[in-house]
N, C-alpha and C positions, 0 to 999 in steps of 0.2 A: 180626219175626224169620222167616227162611225156614224152611219146613217141613222136618223131617228126611227126609220121604219123597222130597224132591227130590234128596237125596244118595244114598239107598239104592235102593229099587225104582223111584222116580220116581212121577210122578202122571199120570193119564190126561187127555188133552186131545182136542179135535176129536171129541167124542161117543164117546170110548173107542177111536178109531182109532189114536192115537199115544200114546207115553209120553214125558214131558218129564223130563229128568234134568240135574242140575248136577254138574260134576266136583268132586272133593274139594277142589281148590285154589280153587274158586269163580270160575274164570276162563273157563269155557266152559259153554254150555247146549246140550245135544244132544237132538234129537227123533228117536225111532226108531219105525217102524210096529209096532203091537202084534202084528200077524200077521207072524211072521218071514219069511213068503214074500212080503210086501209087500201082498197083497190088493188091489192097484190103488187104494188110498186116496190121495186128493190133499189136500195141505195147503191149508187156507183161510188165506191170508196175513193178511187183515184180522182174522179170528178169532184167529189166532196172536198178533198183537200184543196183543189184549185179554187173552188167557190168560197171556201172559208178565207183563203188568202185574199181573194178579190174583195171580200167584205171586211178586211182588216183584222180578222181573227188569226193571230200569230202566236198566242200564248196558251199553253195547256191543252193543245190538241191531243185527243186520245188516240192511241194506236188503233183502236177499234171502237165503234159506237157502243154505248152501254144503254140497255133498256131503262127508260125513265118512267114507265107506267103510261097507260092510256094510248099505247101505240107509238109514243114518242121515244126519241133517243137522245141521250146526252153525248155530244161529240167533242166538247172542249170544256175544260174546267180550269178556272184561275186558282191562284193561291191566296186564300184569305189572310189578312194580317192577323198576327197574334198580339193581343193587347198586353201591355206590360202589367206585371203584378204590383199591387199596392204594397207600400211599406208594411212589414209585419214584425212581430216581436218573437224573438227566439229566447226561450226560457233556459237558463243554465242551472237554476234550482227550482224545483217544483214547490210552490208555496203551500202552506196550510190553508185550509178554507175555514175561516172563523164561523162559529155558530152564532146563536142569539147574543146580542151585545147590549150593554148599557153604558151610556156616557155620563161621567161625573163632571158636570160643568165647572165645579170648583177646582178640580185637578187637571182638567183638560186631558183626561185619560180614558181610553176605551177598555172596558172590562170584558175580555173574551173568555167565555166558558168553554173549556176545551172539550171538543167532541171527537177529535182525531189526534193524530200524531203531531207533536210540536216539531216544526222544521227549524232547527238551530243553524244559524250562520255566524261566521266570524267576521269581525270588522275587515273591510276592504274586499270581501268576497264578491266576485262578479255574479250578479243575480240574473240579469237579462240584458239583451242588446237588441237594437233595431236593425233589421235587415233592410237595406235601402231599396226603394222601388226600382223595378227594371224598366227599360225602354220598350220592350216588346220586340216583335219581328215584323218587318214590312212585308206586304204581300204583292201580288201582281195580278191584274185583270186579264181577260182573254185577249185584249188588244195589245198586251205587252207593256201596259202602263203600270208603274209602281203604285201601290196603295200604302200610304204611311200608317204605321201602327200608333195606337193611343198609349202614351206612357202611363205607368202606374202612378197613383197619387201618393205623395209623401205625407207624413204625419209626425207630430211631435210626441215624444214619450211623456206620459203623465206619471207622476210619482208622489208618494206621500211622505210621511215622517221617517227619520232614521236611515235615509239613503242619500247618496250623492250621485250627481249626473256628471258624466265625463265632459271634458272641454269641448269635444265635437258633438255633444248631445246625442250620442249613439249608444251609450252603455250606462247602466245603473249599478252602483256598488253599495254594499252595506256600509253604513257610517258608524256602526257600533256592533258589539256582540249582542245577539238577541234572537228573536223568532221572526221568521219571514212569513208574512201574510199578504193577501190581496185585500185591501180595505177600500171599499167603494170603487173597485176596479183599479186601484193604484197600488204599486208595490210599496210595502211598508215594512220596516224592521222595528220591532218593539223591544225595548230593554226590560219591560215589566210584563209579568204574566200573572193573572189572577184566576183562581179556581173557586167557584162558588159551590160550597158543599164539601163533602168528604172526598178523599182519594180512595176510590173503591173500584169495583169492576167496570163501572161506567167510564171511569177516567183512565185507569191503568197506571202503570209506573210513569213517573214524571222525570224527564231529563231536560233541563232548561239552561241555555247558555247565556242568558241575559243577566242583568244586574240586580233584579228584584223579583222574587216569587212570593205570592201571597196565597195562602189556603185558608178559606174561612172556616172550614170544618176540621175533621180529624183525619189523620193518616191511619187507615185501618190495618189490621194484621196482615203481614206478608207482602205489603207493598213497599216500594222504595221511591224516594224523592231526592233528586240531585239538582243543584243549581250552582252555576259559576259564581254568582253573587250572593246576596242576602236572602234568607228565607224567614217568613213569619207564618206560623201556624196558629189558627185561632182556637182549636178545641182539642189539642193534645195529640200524642203519638202513642199508638198501642201496638207493641210487638212489631215494629216496622223500622226501616232504615232510612235515615235522613242525613244528607251530606251537603254542607254549604261551603262555597269558596270564600264567603264573607262572614257576616254575622248570622247567628241562628237564634230565633226567638220562638219559644213554644209557650203559648197560653194554655192553661190546663195541665193535665198530667202527662208524664212520660212513664209508661208502665210496661212491665214484662221483661223477662230475661232475654227475649229476642229483640228488644228495642235497642237501637244504637244511634247515637247522635255524634256526628263529626263536623268540625268547623275549623277553618283557619282563623276566623275572627272569634269574638266573644260568643259564648252560649248563655242565654238567659232562659230559665225555666221556672214555672210556678212550683210544681212539686214532682218528685221522682220517687218511684217505689217499685219493689219486687225485682231488683237486679238489672236494670238497664245499664248500658255502657255509654259513657260520655267521653269524648276526646276533643280537646280544643287547644289551639296554639295561643289563645288569648285568655281572658278572664272567664270564670264560671260564676254566674250570678243566679242565686236561688231565692225566689220570692217567698217561699214558705218552708217546704220540708224536703230533705234529701234522705230517703230511706232505702237502705240496702242497695246503694248504687256503686258502680265501679267507675271511677273518674280519673282521667289523666289530663292535667291542666298545665298549660304553658306559663300562666301567670298566677294571679291570686284567685282563691276561692272566696266569694263574698256571699254569706248567707245571713244577712242581718235584717231582712224584711219579713213581715208576717211573723210566723213562729220562729223562723230563722234556726231551724233544727237540722242537725246531721246525726243520723242514727244508723249504725251498721254499715257494711260494705267497706270499701277501701278507696281512699282519696289520695292520689299522688299529685302534688302541686310543686311546680318549679318555684313558685312564689310562696306567700304566706296564706294562712287560712283565717278568715274572719267569720265568727259564728256566734249566735246568741246562746244556743243550747247544743252541747256536744256530748253524745251518748244518751243513756236513759237509766232510770232506776233499775230496770231488769238486767243491766250490765250486758247488753247486746254487744257482741264483738264489733268494735268500731276502730278501724285503723286509719291513721292520718299521717302521711309522709310529706314533709315540706322541704324545700330546698333541693328537690330531687327532679332532675330532668331525665326522663326515660331514655332519650336518645344519647345523652352523655353517659348514662349507666351502661347502655349497650356498647357504646364506644370503648368505655373503660374495660368492660369484660373482654371485648375482642382484642384490645391491646395486650391485656394480661395473658390471654391465651397464646397470642402470637409471640409475646416475649418469652414465655415458658418454652414454646416449641423451638424457637431459634437459639435460646440458651442451651437447651439440650443438644441441639445440632452442633453448636460451637464446642461444647464440652466433649462430645463424641469425636469430633475431628481432631481436637487437641490430643486426646488419648491415642487416636490412631497414628498421628504424626510421631508422638513420643515412642510408641511401640515399634513402628517401622524404622525409625532412626536407630533404635537400640539393636534391631535385627541387622540392619545395614552395617553397623559398627562391628558386630560380632562376626559377620560373614566376610568382612573386608571386601575384597574385589569379586566375591561370588554371590552378590546380591541379585536375586532373580529379577528378570525384566518386568514381569507383571507386577511385582511389589514396588519396583522403581516407578512404574507408571502410576500406581495407586498413590504413592507418596507425593508425586508431582501434583496429582489432582487435589489431594488434601491440602497441600500448601497453597494452591491457587484458590481453593474454596474458603480457607480460613479468614482472610481479610474481608471477604464479602459478608461472611457470617458475623464478624465483629462489627462491621459497619451497621448491619441490620439490627443487632442487639443494642448498639449505642443509640440508633435512631428511635427504636421503640422505647428505650429507657427514657430518653428526652421527652417523647410524647406522653409517656405515663406520668412523669413528674409535672409536666405542664398541665395535664388534665387534673391531677391531684390538687394543684394550686387553685384551679378554676372551681373544683368541687368544694374546696375549703371555704371559698368566699361565700358559698351558698348556705353555709350553716348559720348565716345571719338571719335567715327567714324564721318566722315564729308562728305560733298558733294563738290567736286572740279569741278568748271566750268571754263575751260580754254578759252572759247570764250564768248558767250552771254547767260545770264540768263534772261528768259523772265517772265513777270508778269503772274499770274495764276498758277504757279507751287506751289504745296503743298508739304512741306517738314516735315517729322516726324523724330524726334530723341528721342529715349526713349519714354516717355509718352507725350512729348510736340509736338505741331503742329504749323507750321507757313506757311501762304500763302504769296508768294512773290508778292508785289504790284508795284515794280519799276524795270525797266530793269537795269541789272548790267553787268559788263564785268570783266573777269578774277577775279573771286571772290570765296570765300570759305564760305559755310554755316556750322555753327558749334553750339554746345551747350556751352553756357557760364555758368560755374558753379557758378560764383559770383552772377550774376543777375538771374540765373536759367531761362534763356531765349535762344531761338534760334536766333542767330545773323548772319549778313552777313558782311564779311570784304574783302578788296582787297588782292589779292595774292601778295606774295613777288616774286622777280625775281628768287630766289632760288627755290621756289615752282613751278613757271612756268617751269623752266628748268628741274625739276624733274618729269615732266609729264610722266606717264607710257605709254609704247607703246603696 
């Protein structure tokens, strides 16, 4: 065991010319001249090594003394222990930092007003993980005795809503599609996002991967809003682009030729004017007026609330159209197409083009075969080799061309049957139908020349014409809302 004197007053060495001391932490040996003024004494290095060993100093002896200030020298240094690092969090996705927020106690929902970029994450995305604490590294004092290290502290991952913790409690994953934020220091994924006010320069374009996006104000010109789920806009869309993977509701107007709405679900609007484009795979519901709009609708158009008016523009609907007022006294050009699926029409056009192309190829190869066989017969055994090769290629190609023509013909006939079924769709006008309205059903077109009331425009299979008839009371009562 080391002498206590080594830690207190020290022990004399070098024939009393120097004092040898060990620091309290046992990690350093210091040699100081006994005479505070130095006295000109010189350390005998060989003797010093012997005296260090005699006093139990066997670890960290320096090859040469190092000046330690005040005339002292450090002659041995131990190895301090390295403490372990505490558990820490490794972020795999950098979260958004939410700005001011308000909590709605009735909905248990946090309203984040976007001040930066929305960080979208998909369900099951690894967000962060815990790096386990380390044990550290043991040290050794100047007496050769090991000094244990202090291990790092462990901690538990804290997490909020919309995330899941792995079974070993070391990883956090997104439990849903949405935006990743740190809420009160906890990783959270929110499927809903709210914007208080307009989508403008302060907010920028919005891309949200969650289920519900709410905008209390207006989407201003030149901006775009996209959401994987439903979108609700409180004060209209002005010459901007909005796309929803679910339902899209716009309170207020959709105005301007640069305005475009797209949705996989239903689109509901208050009023539309001045040339916007609307595309939906579902229903189009109009709460008041559709003025000079270009609409492509996968199901029915329903404009029976408020004024329930469609004036101008072009409406293409795979289903029927239900409207109070269609057209106007000024006979503004208003075109309504029902029973027409744009994708089917494009498919029909493509099949017809391909069928024409392959039919021409088949006719050409048949002509070539006939001509070559005639030449072969006339020349008997003197048929040129290159023409013989060409004849063989034509014969090999002909059955392939025939198969292609037959396949395209079958596809065309099947598509025709599908399109024929769609002529059952109709235009229901519960108020006034004005002259100048152009109605298309299937491949037929009719321009309305007389004003009608409470009428239905339909395709008559017997006469193969588009006709107009009066509604029955039952049909009026069944007006969709």
